[in-house]
LUMLUMDO-543715 format. One line per 10 residues: number of its first residue (from 0); their letters; for each residue x, y, z of C-alpha. Coordinates in steps of 0.1 Angstrom, whole numbers. Example, Ala and Ser with C-alpha at 12.3 -4.5 7.8 and 13.67 -1.06 7.14 Angstrom:
BEGIN
0	AS	123 -45 78 | 137 -11 71
end
This chain:
BEGIN
0	XXXXXXXXXX	791 -1595 314 | 794 -1593 274 | 819 -1567 266 | 815 -1561 227 | 789 -1556 203 | 779 -1563 165 | 755 -1546 152 | 744 -1554 120 | 719 -1528 100 | 737 -1502 122
10	XXXXXXXXXX	724 -1473 93 | 687 -1486 92 | 658 -1470 108 | 655 -1492 138 | 695 -1493 148 | 691 -1457 150 | 661 -1445 159 | 658 -1469 190 | 694 -1494 191 | 721 -1462 194
20	XXXXXXXXXX	698 -1446 218 | 690 -1473 241 | 729 -1478 246 | 736 -1450 252 | 709 -1450 281 | 724 -1476 298 | 759 -1458 293 | 751 -1428 310 | 736 -1450 337 | 771 -1469 342
30	XXXXXXXXXX	754 -1501 334 | 779 -1511 309 | 814 -1523 311 | 846 -1500 305 | 860 -1513 282 | 825 -1517 261 | 831 -1516 229 | 804 -1515 195 | 816 -1528 159 | 790 -1509 137
40	XXXXXXXXXX	782 -1525 102 | 761 -1521 74 | 761 -1520 36 | 769 -1484 31 | 806 -1475 25 | 814 -1447 52 | 842 -1450 73 | 837 -1440 116 | 839 -1407 114 | 809 -1406 91
50	XXXXXXXXXX	799 -1427 108 | 800 -1403 140 | 784 -1376 115 | 753 -1398 108 | 747 -1406 141 | 754 -1384 162 | 724 -1359 152 | 700 -1392 151 | 704 -1396 192 | 705 -1358 203
60	XXXXXXXXXX	668 -1359 187 | 662 -1396 198 | 678 -1383 234 | 677 -1346 242 | 685 -1349 273 | 715 -1364 270 | 746 -1352 276 | 771 -1343 253 | 800 -1360 277 | 780 -1389 272
70	XXXXXXXXXX	771 -1388 237 | 811 -1385 230 | 815 -1414 253 | 791 -1439 234 | 812 -1425 198 | 844 -1433 208 | 834 -1469 215 | 818 -1470 181 | 838 -1481 154 | 817 -1486 119
80	XXXXXXXXXX	826 -1511 91 | 809 -1516 52 | 802 -1551 51 | 780 -1569 22 | 758 -1592 43 | 753 -1618 16 | 793 -1622 16 | 804 -1647 44 | 838 -1640 37 | 832 -1599 42
90	XXXXXXXXXX	811 -1606 66 | 841 -1626 84 | 866 -1604 75 | 851 -1574 100 | 848 -1592 130 | 881 -1615 135 | 897 -1591 145 | 876 -1592 181 | 865 -1625 182 | 886 -1629 213
100	XXXXXXXXXX	861 -1607 234 | 828 -1621 249 | 810 -1601 216 | 774 -1607 207 | 766 -1598 176 | 725 -1583 170 | 709 -1591 137 | 686 -1559 131 | 686 -1564 93 | 661 -1588 72
110	XXXXXXXXXX	654 -1626 79 | 658 -1635 43 | 699 -1620 56 | 706 -1638 87 | 716 -1676 74 | 745 -1659 51 | 756 -1638 82 | 747 -1662 107 | 776 -1681 83 | 798 -1655 81
120	XXXXXXXXXX	800 -1648 116 | 806 -1687 126 | 834 -1684 100 | 852 -1658 114 | 848 -1671 151 | 821 -1646 164 | 802 -1676 172 | 823 -1700 189 | 811 -1704 228 | 804 -1676 245
130	XXXXXXXXXX	797 -1657 223 | 760 -1650 217 | 736 -1639 191 | 701 -1613 191 | 679 -1618 162 | 649 -1593 153 | 618 -1605 143 | 599 -1619 122 | 620 -1655 127 | 613 -1661 84
140	XXXXXXXXXX	578 -1658 66 | 561 -1690 80 | 569 -1722 92 | 593 -1732 68 | 612 -1708 67 | 608 -1698 99 | 626 -1737 97 | 656 -1735 73 | 661 -1704 93 | 664 -1720 131
150	XXXXXXXXXX	683 -1753 112 | 710 -1741 98 | 721 -1718 122 | 720 -1743 146 | 749 -1760 130 | 768 -1730 140 | 758 -1723 175 | 739 -1740 206 | 702 -1725 212 | 710 -1716 252
160	XXXXXXXXXX	733 -1689 231 | 708 -1676 206 | 683 -1647 220 | 654 -1638 193 | 634 -1605 202 | 602 -1594 198 | 607 -1564 218 | 571 -1559 237 | 584 -1590 260 | 609 -1557 272
170	XXXXXXXXXX	582 -1534 282 | 576 -1530 315 | 537 -1529 307 | 537 -1563 297 | 558 -1580 322 | 533 -1568 348 | 510 -1584 336 | 527 -1614 349 | 528 -1596 385 | 491 -1588 384
180	XXXXXXXXXX	477 -1623 373 | 500 -1648 396 | 509 -1616 423 | 469 -1615 435 | 446 -1632 446 | 413 -1619 433 | 427 -1618 391 | 440 -1660 397 | 407 -1672 415 | 385 -1661 381
190	XXXXXXXXXX	411 -1664 359 | 393 -1692 338 | 369 -1696 318 | 343 -1706 350 | 337 -1669 354 | 357 -1652 322 | 332 -1647 290 | 360 -1636 264 | 387 -1621 261 | 405 -1590 230
200	XXXXXXXXXX	435 -1582 223 | 441 -1549 201 | 475 -1533 190 | 465 -1508 168 | 484 -1480 149 | 476 -1443 136 | 512 -1448 115 | 507 -1461 82 | 532 -1487 64 | 554 -1450 54
210	XXXXXXXXXX	589 -1465 49 | 585 -1501 52 | 568 -1509 13 | 595 -1538 12 | 591 -1550 40 | 556 -1553 42 | 548 -1559 7 | 553 -1597 21 | 539 -1598 52 | 509 -1581 59
220	XXXXXXXXXX	496 -1574 96 | 488 -1612 104 | 529 -1622 95 | 538 -1582 109 | 517 -1578 140 | 495 -1611 152 | 523 -1636 147 | 546 -1618 172 | 532 -1588 195 | 497 -1601 199
230	XXXXXXXXXX	505 -1637 198 | 528 -1629 232 | 504 -1610 245 | 479 -1642 240 | 507 -1662 263 | 511 -1640 289 | 477 -1645 297 | 466 -1666 291 | 497 -1695 301 | 494 -1714 334
240	XXXXXXXXXX	514 -1703 365 | 550 -1714 359 | 566 -1736 383 | 590 -1701 389 | 600 -1671 369 | 629 -1690 355 | 631 -1685 314 | 625 -1721 307 | 598 -1726 331 | 581 -1693 317
250	XXXXXXXXXX	583 -1701 280 | 573 -1742 289 | 542 -1725 290 | 536 -1702 264 | 544 -1725 240 | 518 -1747 256 | 496 -1721 247 | 503 -1718 211 | 500 -1759 209 | 461 -1756 222
260	XXXXXXXXXX	454 -1729 196 | 430 -1743 172 | 438 -1741 140 | 416 -1718 114 | 390 -1734 99 | 387 -1722 61 | 346 -1731 66 | 345 -1708 94 | 369 -1685 79 | 343 -1657 71
270	XXXXXXXXXX	333 -1657 107 | 362 -1659 125 | 387 -1637 108 | 385 -1601 86 | 411 -1591 64 | 415 -1555 49 | 434 -1527 36 | 430 -1487 42 | 422 -1466 17 | 424 -1423 13
280	XXXXXXXXXX	414 -1412 51 | 421 -1386 76 | 437 -1387 108 | 431 -1362 134 | 424 -1336 106 | 456 -1346 86 | 453 -1366 51 | 462 -1399 53 | 470 -1416 14 | 459 -1448 8
290	XXXXXXXXXX	482 -1478 12 | 498 -1492 -21 | 516 -1520 -27 | 537 -1531 -53 | 511 -1557 -80 | 500 -1588 -71 | 509 -1582 -36 | 477 -1587 -16 | 489 -1582 19 | 467 -1568 42
300	XXXXXXXXXX	469 -1536 70 | 441 -1547 93 | 436 -1581 105 | 409 -1597 128 | 408 -1635 139 | 388 -1654 169 | 414 -1676 182 | 399 -1708 207 | 426 -1723 234 | 414 -1759 234
310	XXXXXXXXXX	421 -1767 270 | 411 -1774 301 | 417 -1734 316 | 399 -1717 282 | 375 -1740 263 | 345 -1716 252 | 361 -1686 257 | 365 -1667 220 | 399 -1646 221 | 395 -1622 194
320	XXXXXXXXXX	431 -1604 185 | 430 -1569 163 | 457 -1552 149 | 455 -1526 121 | 474 -1496 109 | 461 -1462 100 | 431 -1465 127 | 416 -1435 148 | 445 -1436 175 | 480 -1459 188
330	XXXXXXXXXX	465 -1476 216 | 475 -1516 229 | 448 -1530 256 | 440 -1562 265 | 403 -1563 278 | 390 -1591 295 | 350 -1596 297 | 336 -1615 332 | 301 -1638 326 | 277 -1621 341
340	XXXXXXXXXX	262 -1629 380 | 241 -1658 379 | 213 -1649 397 | 199 -1604 391 | 180 -1590 419 | 174 -1553 403 | 147 -1534 395 | 169 -1511 366 | 189 -1522 342 | 168 -1547 332
350	XXXXXXXXXX	195 -1580 332 | 199 -1575 292 | 211 -1544 302 | 235 -1548 326 | 268 -1534 314 | 294 -1571 323 | 329 -1561 347 | 352 -1556 326 | 391 -1552 336 | 409 -1534 309
360	XXXXXXXXXX	449 -1530 305 | 464 -1502 287 | 503 -1510 278 | 502 -1476 259 | 510 -1447 251 | 497 -1444 288 | 497 -1475 310 | 468 -1475 328 | 440 -1508 341 | 404 -1498 351
370	XXXXXXXXXX	382 -1521 363 | 339 -1516 356 | 317 -1527 375 | 281 -1521 386 | 271 -1505 418 | 243 -1481 432 | 266 -1455 445 | 268 -1443 407 | 233 -1437 411 | 206 -1416 429
380	XXXXXXXXXX	209 -1426 467 | 171 -1433 467 | 181 -1461 439 | 193 -1486 462 | 178 -1514 433 | 193 -1495 409 | 224 -1499 395 | 246 -1479 369 | 285 -1486 357 | 314 -1476 378
390	XXXXXXXXXX	344 -1475 369 | 379 -1480 390 | 409 -1468 379 | 448 -1474 392 | 471 -1449 367 | 503 -1455 369 | 526 -1431 387 | 540 -1405 361 | 573 -1397 361 | 590 -1434 368
400	XXXXXXXXXX	624 -1439 356 | 616 -1466 326 | 639 -1480 309 | 624 -1487 268 | 618 -1523 259 | 657 -1526 243 | 672 -1514 270 | 662 -1540 290 | 666 -1566 265 | 704 -1557 256
410	XXXXXXXXXX	713 -1558 295 | 694 -1591 297 | 712 -1608 269 | 746 -1593 281 | 741 -1611 309 | 726 -1643 296 | 689 -1643 309 | 666 -1660 283 | 632 -1648 302 | 623 -1623 273
420	XXXXXXXXXX	632 -1639 247 | 617 -1665 221 | 630 -1700 221 | 630 -1721 188 | 600 -1744 197 | 584 -1712 205 | 587 -1701 166 | 580 -1730 148 | 542 -1734 172 | 535 -1694 170
430	XXXXXXXXXX	542 -1702 127 | 521 -1732 124 | 490 -1713 140 | 496 -1682 119 | 500 -1707 88 | 463 -1720 97 | 450 -1690 92 | 469 -1678 57 | 460 -1711 45 | 422 -1709 59
440	XXXXXXXXXX	419 -1675 39 | 433 -1684 6 | 414 -1713 5 | 382 -1696 14 | 396 -1670 -8 | 385 -1642 17 | 382 -1606 4 | 401 -1575 14 | 379 -1552 26 | 386 -1518 27
450	XXXXXXXXXX	384 -1492 52 | 393 -1450 51 | 425 -1444 67 | 409 -1427 105 | 384 -1450 110 | 385 -1489 130 | 386 -1509 103 | 366 -1525 80 | 324 -1525 84 | 324 -1560 96
460	XXXXXXXXXX	359 -1556 120 | 328 -1547 154 | 325 -1578 162 | 364 -1582 169 | 369 -1548 185 | 367 -1541 217 | 338 -1521 240 | 350 -1485 241 | 363 -1486 206 | 342 -1460 181
470	XXXXXXXX	325 -1484 157 | 341 -1488 123 | 313 -1466 103 | 312 -1438 126 | 335 -1417 106 | 375 -1411 107 | 392 -1392 141 | 391 -1351 131
end
């Protein structure tokens, strides 16, 4: 197990809210080596004591149940260095004294700084075997920039020592999709185009762009969320059974799905996609301001795309991918709608009004599995020929000691397990499809539709949303 972490971007929100608290919990549970060390690195001109004073209250806020002893133990292991990430020599000097240890470098920084930082790490000796490198998503902003990052960094470190993060893959609920799909005969038997009508994948956020204006003005919902989180969920739902749970066997099947995605054509952009940006509105009775990007930015805060996977299993099955900010609630769900029965026997409801069978995987904020059936048990006892919807719900027990995603990802990277990380060809395949969507939008001059904060996107988003969310014109959530 590697015992030294170089954490770049140590003063940033990601590090302070998630990374350091994850390390605190791992340390408290005895899962880190006794001599584990952390070197925190960022541009700010602090010394170690000043950095501890900044980090201590953030740890107490994020982990109120943590003991002062554990917090003190973590802080003793952290020293801080101010570093200019655009200066190769500055980076090299900041790490060179620890490269005799088994090091992992975590880059929680913008992708535009990856190459210069990695060049400095290589110059300082921190990428030589057996050192490892962890990279936050996104890897670039399109195929061209992603290829430059992958190729350039590949000159200094082998692919089998690079760990590209998408923190969704560390969530237990996402990992459970594999268990449910491949561990149950009931699902395995119907998981194909013969029985499935459609799939909806929704990642909704009630928060706005707040605090990420500079990044978001360059990315937008398509590049920020669809390219990473939603395509990862798509792969989990659609991939073929891997030969084993070995990391590369799982990643092989994910790449096949991404390569089978049909590029979006400009002729069908208006039919198969929608993009929007939130205006002023209200969420839970609280006013929410409109998103106002820098002048000249055309980015969307809502994206809906119907994807088609051109292979034997999924031919003809639409995958509706939706994400947005300032929506009425924070939720992530996968809705699988099955085809109707082949012959309808019942008097009521008429076949056209019968609710289809649906399997709903609720991934956040609570983990839930719901199965919608039709049954006479839900109706009057004398109405055996009258069916009504019957919802079966399986809730995940509360009180489970579930690790947040970054805890699992840290442990896997420290131990060299690649299963939950993204391989280089996976990055290339994902960007190739995302570029086709962006290019189609541009060629079709697809308009940016406004929607008030607190609604489910623009009015024409209704065709992309799963059943169970309010129609976009139903008004703000109060």
